[in-house]
C-alpha angles and dihedrals in degrees: 000000000000092000091050092051091049093051091045090052093049092049093050090051091049093049091049092053093049090047091051092048093051090050093051091048092049094053090051092046093048089054091048092050093052093049115087127157131178126200103227099180112122107238093203096052098081089230097109099073127043121175100168111130094034099276120091122231124188113202121196127179116213128187125209102227095164129095094248126084112229136201113255092219134119093240090062098047127061120205130192124186114198088341097309122118115242113212118228090250090065098054140046131211121203128176113229089216132077097281109056092195100053126072102198124192111280094020133111132235127199115225114197116190124194101224134131112219133196122228113278139059121332139182131212123194122195122187139175133164091000095305115114133183129189130210123194120200141160128235 
């Protein structure tokens, strides 16, 4: 009887842990599903890269097309340029709406990355909440 009670207790604890894990994963997955962004910069316009003044700046416009409002801050957005991670200290995010810190559904943010690029093909990846978008352009 004691062995059966011990086994039953272990099973209940295991089931509770699995249940909690599934719940935690479901919340994270739900947030990812509601997050969607689109990079709307025109790669052929020449407006993405500016190296006047000696320092290069890459500018990308991103639109929040998901159903979740996001924070327009460098700690909420990850940026890679040509496969290299760009730390938050090397880029700025600014909402083009009234509140510069909020990236509301349907609005656009400007991401300015301090990076000098050589002539040729380049790739920028922007991601937030598990959604990522890629923009290819030529300098």
